[in-house]
C-alpha positions, 0 to 999 in steps of 0.5 A: 467335926469333933465334939469338945467333950469327946475323949481325946486320942493319946498324943505321940511322945518323942523322946530326945536327949534331954527332953520328952515332947508330946504333940497332939496330932491335928485331928482335922484339916483347918476349916473342915466343916465350915462350908456346911456350918455356913449353910446351916447358919444361912438356912437359919437366917443368922447370916446377917452382917455384924458391922456395916460394910465399908469401902476403901478411899481409892475404891472409886478409882478402881476398875471393877 
């Protein structure tokens, strides 16, 4: 995971007829590192629910 203060890579620039477009490439796939971060949070005991669990009205009708 990249640190927020890390120096960004230069963005490629595409020149069209009347516009220049600069796009920052995606550095890492979405959710990369989340599993490891969740393990760290759990190891610290900081993985308690912030809100209580709640069911749906039809939960009792379901075949679980």
